N, C-alpha and C positions, 0 to 999 in steps of 0.2 A: 500576235508576235510583232508584226510590222509596226504597230503603234507604240509598242514598248521600246523598240529600237529607235524610232523617230523621236520619242520623248527624251532620249538621252542627248540629242543634238541641240545645243543651246547657243543663242547669241549672247553677247556680253551681259545684257540686262538680265536675261533669263538665268545665266550662269551665276551672276551675283546674288540673285534672289534665292536660287537653290543652295548656294554656298551658305547664305545666312540661315536658311532653314536647317541645314545640317549642323551648323555651329550651335544653334539653339537646342538641338537634340543631343549635343555633346559628342558628335561624330568627329573623328580624327580624319582630316582631309589631306590626301596625298595628291600631288600635282607632278606631271611630267609633260614633256612636249617633244614634238618631232614632226617629220614629214610623213613617215610611215607609208611610203609609196608602194613598194611591193612587200606585202606582209610575209614574214618568214619566221622560222623557229627562234632566231635571236630576239625578234620583237616580242613574240608570245612569251618567251621565258622572262625577259626583262619586265614586261608589263605585269605578268603574274607576280613576280617578286615585288614590284613596286606596290601592288595592291595589298600585299601582306603587311606592309608597313603602316596601314591605317584601316579605317572603316569604309572609306569611299575613295575612288580613284578618278581624278579629272585628267583628261588628255587635252592639251593645247595643241591643235593641229595646224601646221603651216598651210595657209591657203595657197592656191596654185601659183599666183604671181610671186609669192614669197619663196616657194620651192624653186622656181625658175631662177630667181636672183641668187639663191644659195647654191644650187646644184647644177645650173646650166640650162641651155635652151631646150634640151631634150627631156627635161624633167618638168613636172611629174609625169610618170608613165600612166598611172591611174589618175582619172579626173578627181576633182575635189569631192564630188558627191559620193563616188565609190569609196574613197578613203575615209570620209566621215562615217558612212554606213558600216564599213568594215570594222572600224574602231568601236562604234556604238553597239555592234552585234556581239562583241566579246563579253562574256558573262561577268568578267571581273572589272569591266570598265563601267563607271556609273554616269559619266558625263563627258561629252566631247565638245570643245569650243574652238572654232576656227579663228585664226588671227592673220591679218594681212602683213604685219610688220616683219622685219627680218629676225627679230628676237621676241620672246614672250614677256619681256619686262613689264609692259603696261598691263598685260593680263594677270601676271603674278601679283602686281601691285593691287589690282582690283580684287582678286580672289583671296589673297593672303592665306595660302595653304599652310597647314601645320607641318607638312613634310614636302620638300622639293627634292625630286629624284632625277638623276641623270645616269646614263650608262656609259661605260668606257673608262678612259684614263684621265678624266678631268681632275683638276685641283679645285677644291671648293671655292677658292678665291676667284676662279675664272668662270664660274657658272653664273649665267645671267639670272638675276633675281635672288641669288643667295643672300645678298645683303638685306634685301627686303624681308625675306623669310626669317633670317636670324634676328633682325631688329624687332620682329614681332614675336619672338620667343619660340620660333619653330626650329626645325632641324633640316639639314641638307645632307643627302646621302648620295654616294656614287656606287652604283651596282656594277659588278664585273661584266665586261664585254665578252661575248661568246665568240671565240675565233671561228672564222670560216663562214660567217653569216653576215652578209651585208647587201643592201639594195644595189650598191654600186657593182659588186661582183655578179649579182644576178642579172643586172642590165648588160654587163659585158658578155656574159654567157649567152643571153638571148640574141644580142647583136652578132656574135661570132657564129651562131648556129644557122644563120640564114644564108 
């Protein structure tokens, strides 16, 4: 089982190669991204819904330095290896690719997913990579945010309990 999980974690070259193989097999590729620092119900629900939009689900995972720039000096709480392995261990996740940049734009350009998914209240025009996906004939979807579940609120709860 460990090798199966490990095999889902790819660098950019491995991700592009796997994406090409899926494309040749006619698989519909779904992509989403995030920090996924403290895994919670909102994440699981969102990712399971995202997977239902295609045949395979790729997660672009913000690397540790990227998380710090986006979320602040106390984040990530879980190290990069833990976050990569947590995502890869989920049965409905087919591949996890870390990225160092603040946005997944370059990764989306490389992988050209058929479906780009974000959660929350985004406007499609403000989603990073939406233009790339739409120009390649793909679709962009926004899935509903589940109230009451966020890493930020979990972090606050943990800090306030000590």
